N, C-alpha and C positions, 0 to 999 in steps of 0.2 A: 147278317153276314157281312154287310158293308162296314158296320161298326167294328167288327172283329178285325178286319183288314187294317182299318185306320189305326186301331190300338196297337197292333203288331208293328206297324211302320214307325209309330212314335217310340216304342220301346227300342227298336233297332237304331233310330236316330240318336236317342239319348245315350245308348251304349257306345256308339261310334264317337260321339263328342267327348265322352269321359275318357276315351283312350287317346284322344288327340293331345299333343303337347300344347301348352299355352304359347301364344304368338309372341316371339321375343322382340326386344327393342333392337333397332337397327341404327347404323351410323354410316356416313359416307367416307370413302377413302379420300384423304385430302392430300393436296400437293402444296409444298411450301418449304420454309426453312426449318430444318430439324436441329434441335439443340441437344447436343450430348452434354450431360450434366452430372454433377456429383453433389449429393446432398448430405450434409453433416450437421450435427448439433454443435453449437458454440455458445460462448458467453460474452456479454457486453463488458468492455473495459474502456476506461478513459485514456485518451492519448497522453494527456498531461495530468498529473496528479500530485498532490502535496501530502507527504507522510507526516502524521503527527506522532511524535514519540514521547516516551516518559522522560521527564527532566533528569539531568545528571546532577546528583547531589552527593555530598560527602557521606561516607559510611558512618560518621559519628552521629548522624541524624536518624539512624535506623533505616528500616525498609519503607519503601513507598507503599501506600495503601489507598486505593481509589475510594473516595467518599461520595463522589457524584460523577456521572458520565452521561453524555447526551444519548438520546434514543437512536438506535440503529436506523439509518435511512432518513433521519430528520434533516430538514432543510435549514441551513444556518447562514447567517450573515457575517460579514467581516467584524471581528472584535467580539462576537458572541462567545460565551464561556462553553467550552467543550468538556473539560475534565477539571475536577477539584480533588486534590489529594489531601489526606488527613494531615493537618498542620500541627498536631499536638506536640510531637517530638521537637520540631523546629521552634515552636513557641517557647518551650522550656529552655532550649539552647540559647535563644535570644535573651530571655530574662537573665540567665546565668552569665552570658557574655556582657550584658549591660552592667550587672552588679560588679563583675570583676574589673570592668573598664573604669567604673566610678571609683573603686578602691585604688586601682593603679594610678589614676589621676590625682587622687587625694594624697597618696604616698609621694608622688612626684612633687607636688606643691610643698608638702612637709619637708621633703629632702632639700628643696631649694631654700627654704627658710632656714633650716639647720646649717646648711653650707654658708649661707650669707652671714649668719651669726658667727660661725667659725672664722670666716675671712675677716670680719670686723675685729674680732679678738686678736687675730694675728697682725692685722694692720696697726692695732694699738701697741702690740709688742714691738713692732718695727719702729714706731714713733718713739717709744721709750728707749729703745736701743740707740736710735739716732741722737736723742737728747744726751744719753750717757756718753756717747762718743764725742759729742760737741763739747761737753763739760771737760772730758779728758783732754781734748785738743787745746782748749783754753788754758787749762792748768799747765799743760806742757809748754805752751807758748809764753806763759808768764813766769816760767821757772828758770831763766838763764842764770840767776844769781844764787840759785839753790845749790846745796852740796851735790856732788856728783852722784852719790847714792840715791839721794831724793829724786834727782832728775831721771835716773834710770827707772825708779819705781813709777814715776808719773808717766814716763814713756811706755812702760809695760801696760799700765792701765789704759792708755790710749789705744795700744794695739789690741788689747783684749776687748775693748768697747767696739773697735772696728770689726773684729772677727765676729763678735756677737751680732752686730748689725747685719753683716753679710749673711750670716747663718739664718737670721730671722727672715731676711728677704728670700733666701732660697726655700725656707719652709713654706712661706706663703705661696710661692710659685708652684712648688710640689703639691701643695694642698689644692690649688686651683686645678691642676691636671687630674688629680684623683677625683675631685668633685665633678669635673667634666665627664669622666668615664662613668661615674655613678649615675649622673643624669642621662647619659647616653643609654645605659642599660635599662633604666626606667622608661626612657622614650621608646626603646625597642619593644619593651613589654606592652606599652600603651599601643604602639602601632600594630603589634601582633593581635592584641585583643580587639582593636578597631577593625582589623582585617577579618577576624573571626566573626565579629558582629555584622560587618557588611556582607560577608558570605552567607550568614544565616538569614539576613533580610532578603538578599538576592534569591536564596533557595526558597524562602517563603513566597516570594513573588512568583517563582517558577512553578509552584504548586497549583497555580490558577492558570490553566492552559486555555488560551482563547484562539478563535479561528482566524487564520491569517488572510482569508479570502471568503467570498461567497461560495456556496456549494452544498453538496449532500454529504453528510457524515456517514461513512461506512466503517463500522467497527471491525477490527481484525480479530482473529481467533487466538484465544489463550492456549498456548501449547500444552500447558499442564492439565487443563480441564477439558480441552477440545470444545469449549464453548466460547462465544464471543465475550470480550472483556466486560466485566460488570462490577458493581459496587462490592467492595470487600476484597477484590483481587489485588495481589501484590506483585506488580511487574518490576523487572530489573530496570535500572537506569538505561535509557536508550532503546527500550523495547518499542516496537511499532504497535501503536494502539488504534489509530484511526486513519483511514485514507480519505482525503478530501479531493475528489476528482473534479476536473474542469469539464463540465457537461457540454461545452461548446464544440468539442471535438471528441467523437467516440469511435471505437473500433470493436470488431468482434475477433475472438480467437477461437479457432477450430483445430481439432486434432485429426490429421489425415493419416490413414493406414499406410504403412510402407509400400503396400502393393499399388496404391493409387497415387502416391506422391509425385510420380513422374509426369502425371497429367496436369499438375498444378503449376501455373506460371504467373509471375507478377503481371498486374493490370488486367487479368481476366475479370469479366463482369460477374457480379454476384447479386442474386435476388434474396432478400432477407425478410423473414417474418418472425416476430416475437411469439413465443408459445403462449404467453399470457394475453396477447392482443392479436388474435388471428386475423382481424379485419384491417390491421395495419401492415403496410408493406414498405420496405426501404430498398434502396439500391446501394451498391458499393463496388469496390474493386480490390483484388488481391494486392496487398501492399508489401508483404514480406513472407518468404518461405524459408523456414529454418534449414540450415545446412546439416545439422546433427540430429540424429534420432534420439528419442527418449522412451523409457518404459512407460506404458500406459498408467501403471501405478506400481508401488513397491512390491506387490505380490505377483504382478503379471510379467510375462516375458514378451508380450506383444509390443512391437515397436511402432511409435507414432511420430509424426513431424508436426510441430505447432505451426500454424499458418495464421497470419494477421490480416484482417480485412478492414479496410478503411470505409466507414459508413458515411454516405453522403447526407448532408443536411443535419438538422437538429430536431429533437422531439423530447417532450417531458416524459414520455413513456419509456425512453431508452435510458434505463438506470443501470449502473454497474452491477454485475452479477446476474442480470436477466438472461434467461435461456433463449437462444435463437435457433431457427432453422435456416441454414445458409445453403442456398442452391448455387453452386459454382458452375458457370457456363464454361465447360471445358473446350467445346468447339461448336461451330455452327455449319451445318451442311445445307447449302441452298438447293432449291428446286428438286426435292425428292418426295416420293409418296410415303406416307406413314399412317398407321392405324393404331387405335387404342389397344393396350395390352389385354383388356377384357375380351376383345374379339379374336385373340390369337390362341390357338390350341396346338397341342403337340401329341403325337403318338409315335412311339418308337423312333424318336429322333427326327420325325418329319413334321414340319410346321404346316398348319392348314387353317382355313377360315370357312365359315358358312356364308356363301354369297347368295343374295336374293335372286331367285329365278322364277319369274312369273308370280304365282301366288304362293310359292313355297321357297325352299332353300336347298342348296346342294353344296356338298363339301368340295373345296378346291385347295390343292397343295400350293404353297407359296415359298419363296425364298426371302429371308429377312437379313437386314444388315445391323446397324447400330441400334442400341436400345437404351432408353432412359427410364425414369421412374413411371412414366405415363404412356409412352408411345414406343413403337418399333418401326424402323424403316423397312419398306417393302421394295425389294429389287426386282422381283419377278412374280408374275401370277395375278396381278391386279391392275386395274386401270383407275384413273382419277374419276371420282364420283360414283364408283361402284358402291352398292349398298351391301353391307355385311352385318351379320347378327352379332350382338354383344354377349350372347350366351348360346349354349347348344340348343337349337330349336327342337331337337328330337328327344330331349330329356323331359320326364314328368316333373312336376313340382316337388315331389318327394325325393327325387334323386339329387345327388350331389353334383354340382357343375364339374365340367371336365378340367383337365390340367391347364394351368396357366403357363405363361412364358418362362417364369423363373423355375418352374418344375421341369420343363423339357430340357433346359440347359444343364440341369443337375447341380446348379449353384444358386445362391441367393440372388434375388433381383437386385440389379445395380442401384446404388443410391445416387 
């Protein structure tokens, strides 16, 4: 009989335990400084950066074509080669310009020799004309006793010789002017070809793009392929190919919704965590808030405001393009009570918690104030160091936990 009673008592005890809810975790109500915050995703940017662009070359050399380009994200030193463009077209232009220049110079020298020979012949003619004139003058001076007709003939010969001498002198001067113009034209041709050759050599040198400073090479996107620039791509002259950021000063840029932008002010404190390095934390301050709104993207009508955040200090992990979680401290409310959001429940617009009472819990309605991503301010209903449940103590394990704070407001939890 006694054994039967004990067995029944054990069954009842086990049955009662199976209906009890598991004992929940508890936390204390804390008093301190509550931080109203706004958390947004952002990207790392360099405050100062050097843009590497495609060289500007003449159309006669054809299109630029990338033959080699540095790896994206590679660390480079000053004077390291970043990009090499295909030089084949310019090499052909250099060879052609050199050949044409050699021909032009040879023609110039040949022309000078020909002109020199012509001037020498003309000078010889001048000398002959001078001699003829001198003979005619002597004959005239020695003919005072000659008949009048003979003297006139001699005088006419002297005048003819004088005219011939002057004409020969004029011819040589005119020839020199013509020769000078011919040489000038040849010189202009040579200068033009020399300029073309110098331009080709300069363009050849520009095909080898080197780094102007130390840094990290960040390749830009090719607008035609929507991929980063690579071997075989043909950029236009002046196209932006690589960004070389100065890693000594970094900033983050976040996009704030137009609803929240009024809360953001310069010099607000920011807590920053890289998504790829969650164990790393940085601090910063809001540096600039845009005055004009932008569309989130070309398909969206959502308006956002770019906000720049200056990051304190340096780190090798902070590379341009890295995604960050930026927690902007909008305001700090000192000396208030606050509780974790996990401990706050809502039913038909009424906020409540489960406060520890003896060995159990009881529900208590409370009034809340400001809310951030983790905590809510309590203005009425709780005291400092009260113990409250972090989950509904009256739910079985199989049941879904009760409503959270962002559900009772009917809106998404603030970021």
